[in-house]
C-alpha positions in Angstrom: 96.5 82.4 78.7 94.7 85.4 80.4 91.3 84.8 78.9 89.8 88.2 79.9 92.8 90.1 78.4 92.6 88.2 75.2 88.8 88.6 75.0 89.4 92.3 75.3 91.8 92.1 72.3 89.0 90.3 70.4 86.3 92.8 71.2 88.5 95.8 70.5 89.6 94.5 67.1 86.0 93.6 66.3 84.9 97.2 67.1 87.8 98.9 65.2 87.8 96.4 62.2 91.5 97.0 62.0 94.5 95.7 64.0 96.5 98.9 63.8 93.6 101.1 65.2 92.9 98.5 67.8 96.5 98.4 69.0 96.5 102.2 69.3 93.3 102.1 71.3 94.8 99.5 73.6 98.1 101.4 74.0 100.2 98.5 72.6 102.1 97.5 69.5 100.3 95.7 66.7 102.4 92.5 66.6 101.6 91.4 70.2 97.9 92.2 69.6 97.9 90.0 66.4 99.7 87.3 68.3 97.2 87.5 71.2 94.2 87.2 68.9 95.8 84.1 67.2 96.4 82.6 70.7 92.7 83.1 71.5 91.7 81.5 68.2 93.9 78.6 68.9 92.6 78.2 72.4 89.0 78.3 71.3 89.8 76.2 68.2 87.9 78.6 65.9 88.7 81.5 63.5 87.3 84.8 64.7 88.4 87.1 61.8 88.8 87.1 58.1 92.0 89.1 57.6 92.4 91.2 54.5 94.5 94.1 53.3 91.8 96.7 54.0 91.1 95.4 57.5 89.3 92.5 59.2 85.8 91.1 59.2 84.2 88.9 61.7 83.6 85.3 60.7 80.2 83.7 61.6 81.8 82.3 64.7 83.2 85.7 65.6 79.8 87.3 65.2 78.3 84.7 67.5 81.0 85.0 70.1 81.3 88.8 70.2 78.2 89.5 72.4 79.2 86.7 74.7 82.7 88.1 75.0 81.3 91.6 75.8 79.0 90.2 78.4 81.8 88.3 80.1 84.0 91.4 80.1 81.1 93.5 81.6 80.6 90.8 84.3 84.3 90.9 85.1 84.2 94.7 85.4 81.1 94.5 87.7 82.8 91.9 89.9 85.8 94.2 90.3 83.6 97.2 91.1 81.7 95.2 93.7 84.9 93.9 95.2 86.2 97.4 95.5 83.0 98.5 97.2 83.4 95.7 99.8 87.1 96.6 100.2 86.3 100.2 100.9 83.5 99.3 103.3 86.1 97.3 105.3 88.5 100.3 105.6 88.4 102.8 108.4 89.9 106.2 108.4 90.8 107.1 112.0 90.4 110.8 112.8 91.3 112.4 116.1 90.0 115.8 117.1 90.3 118.2 120.0 87.1 118.9 121.9 87.4 122.6 121.3 86.1 122.1 117.7 82.6 121.3 118.8 80.2 118.7 117.6 79.0 120.4 114.4 82.5 120.9 113.0 83.6 117.4 114.0 80.6 116.0 112.2 81.4 118.0 109.1 85.0 116.7 109.2 83.9 113.1 109.5 81.3 113.5 106.7 83.7 115.1 104.3 86.4 112.5 104.9 83.9 109.7 104.4 82.7 111.3 101.1 86.2 111.9 99.7 87.8 108.6 100.7 84.7 106.4 100.7 86.0 104.9 103.9 84.3 104.5 107.2 85.4 107.3 109.6 86.1 106.6 113.2 86.4 109.7 115.4 88.1 110.0 118.7 88.4 113.1 120.9 91.4 113.9 123.1 93.8 116.6 124.0 96.4 117.9 121.5 99.2 116.1 123.4 97.3 112.8 123.4 96.4 113.0 119.7 100.0 113.6 118.7 101.1 110.6 120.7 98.4 108.4 119.1 99.3 109.7 115.7 103.0 109.0 116.2 102.1 105.5 117.4 100.0 104.7 114.3 96.7 104.7 116.2 95.4 107.6 114.1 95.5 108.6 110.4 94.8 112.3 110.9 94.4 114.6 113.8 93.0 118.1 114.1 95.0 119.7 116.9 95.4 123.1 118.6 98.4 125.1 117.2 101.1 125.6 118.3 102.4 122.2 119.3 105.7 120.4 118.8 105.1 117.9 116.0 108.3 115.9 116.5 108.6 114.1 113.1 104.9 114.5 112.2 103.8 116.8 109.4 101.2 119.6 109.7 98.9 121.2 107.2 98.1 124.9 107.0 97.1 126.7 110.3 93.5 127.8 110.3 92.3 130.5 112.6 88.8 129.8 113.9 87.0 132.9 115.4 86.1 132.8 119.0 83.5 134.4 121.3 83.6 135.0 125.0 81.3 133.1 127.3 80.6 135.0 130.6 78.1 134.8 133.4 74.8 136.4 132.2 74.8 138.4 135.5 78.2 140.0 134.9 78.2 143.7 134.2 79.9 143.2 130.8 77.0 141.1 129.7 74.3 143.7 130.3 74.6 145.2 126.8 74.5 143.5 123.5 78.0 144.6 122.5 81.6 143.4 122.1 83.3 142.7 125.4 86.9 144.0 126.1 88.8 141.3 127.8 90.2 143.7 130.4 86.7 144.1 131.8 86.8 140.4 132.8 89.8 140.5 135.1 87.5 140.1 138.1 86.6 136.6 136.8 88.8 133.5 136.5 89.7 132.4 133.0 88.6 128.8 132.6 90.2 126.7 129.9 91.7 123.3 129.4 94.6 122.2 131.6 98.1 123.2 130.5 99.0 119.5 130.1 96.6 119.3 127.2 98.8 121.5 125.0 101.4 123.5 126.9 102.6 125.7 124.0 99.1 126.8 123.0 98.0 127.2 126.7 101.0 129.5 127.4 100.5 131.5 124.3 96.8 132.1 125.1 97.6 133.3 128.6 100.2 135.7 127.2 97.7 137.0 124.8 95.2 137.7 127.5 97.9 139.5 129.5 98.8 141.8 126.7 95.1 142.7 126.3 95.0 143.8 129.9 93.2 140.8 131.3 94.8 139.7 134.5 92.4 136.9 135.3 93.8 133.8 137.1 93.6 130.7 135.0 91.3 127.8 136.1 91.4 124.3 134.7 88.4 122.4 133.2 88.8 118.9 132.0 85.7 119.0 129.8 83.5 121.6 128.0 80.7 120.7 130.4 82.9 121.5 133.4 83.9 124.8 131.7 80.3 125.8 131.1 79.4 125.0 134.7 82.1 127.2 136.0 81.0 130.1 133.8 77.3 129.6 134.8 78.1 129.8 138.5 79.3 133.4 137.9 83.0 132.7 138.8 84.7 132.5 135.4 84.7 133.3 131.7 85.8 131.3 128.7 86.6 131.6 125.1 85.1 129.2 122.5 85.1 128.6 118.8 82.1 126.4 119.0 79.0 128.4 117.9 76.7 125.9 119.6 78.2 125.9 123.0 75.6 127.4 125.4 74.1 126.9 128.8 71.5 128.6 131.0 73.1 131.5 132.8 75.8 131.9 130.2 76.0 134.9 127.8 77.9 134.9 124.6 79.5 138.1 123.2 82.1 138.9 120.5 85.5 140.0 121.7 86.3 143.7 121.4 89.4 144.7 119.5 91.8 142.2 117.9 90.4 138.6 117.7 91.7 135.8 119.8 91.3 132.9 117.4 91.6 129.2 118.1 94.4 128.2 115.8 94.1 124.6 114.5 95.8 122.4 112.0 95.5 118.9 110.6 98.5 116.8 111.5 99.5 113.5 109.8 102.4 111.1 109.4 104.1 112.3 106.2 101.1 112.1 103.8 101.6 113.9 100.5 100.4 117.5 100.4 97.9 116.4 97.7 96.4 113.6 99.8 92.6 113.9 99.4 91.9 113.3 103.1 94.3 116.0 104.2 93.0 118.5 101.7 89.4 117.7 102.6 89.9 118.1 106.3 91.8 121.4 105.9 89.0 122.8 103.6 86.3 122.0 106.1 88.3 123.9 108.8 88.8 126.8 106.4 85.1 126.9 105.6 84.2 127.0 109.3 86.7 129.9 109.7 85.1 131.8 106.9 81.5 131.1 107.9 81.5 133.6 110.8 
């Protein structure tokens, strides 16, 4: 006999003073409930209820055992809740992000995922290509990548356009005024960005966009954001960034004149439902960042 289940029958009937109402509350038929209470009485070798046409009343034994039964059920509920907390503490949600998002946005993603899932969140940073490989291999649960990229069997959430600014040498003529900078004015500088191997589709699309805006700068690779900033600071290059905190001595930040050149990102996963809380939370954090500027 499942003692906790049958004690729950006992407590519910005692509170309702009626087998029919108790059965309705428990979501079951009355005969199994009545049988369950009789099984409990037989196991305990005591009568718990005086049964009558108008309902039931607790016997003296039933009145004595009722608070004990409630306490036991409450203890069992507490044990389950404590066990669930320990189980959640042992789970880790693995999130991959591209470095272009910046530390503040990555921290917001990790915080929101931890809050929504109650899991520990482990964050790794890598290129779009590497993140997709890790996700396909099962090494990640979610990844925030740069769009577009071939997903090859993976599923992607909505594409979010993060606004970008231009970073240019503080000594450049386009940085002399506190105004938006037309990209065509930067053709005398190299355009420093991540290597094409990090995300070929997004890399080619970005270069095509600059070309249509009249910017004929030669591309230059930078493996890290630090290397990118260093090249800009030396006066040789400019860069685009969606990270509002990215800055260095000798580097000026300006809005881009004309049509924006956003950093398009999306959360990618391995076939999670569209209603998955982690997926929804990550996408909402990106949308909030897009709307904050």
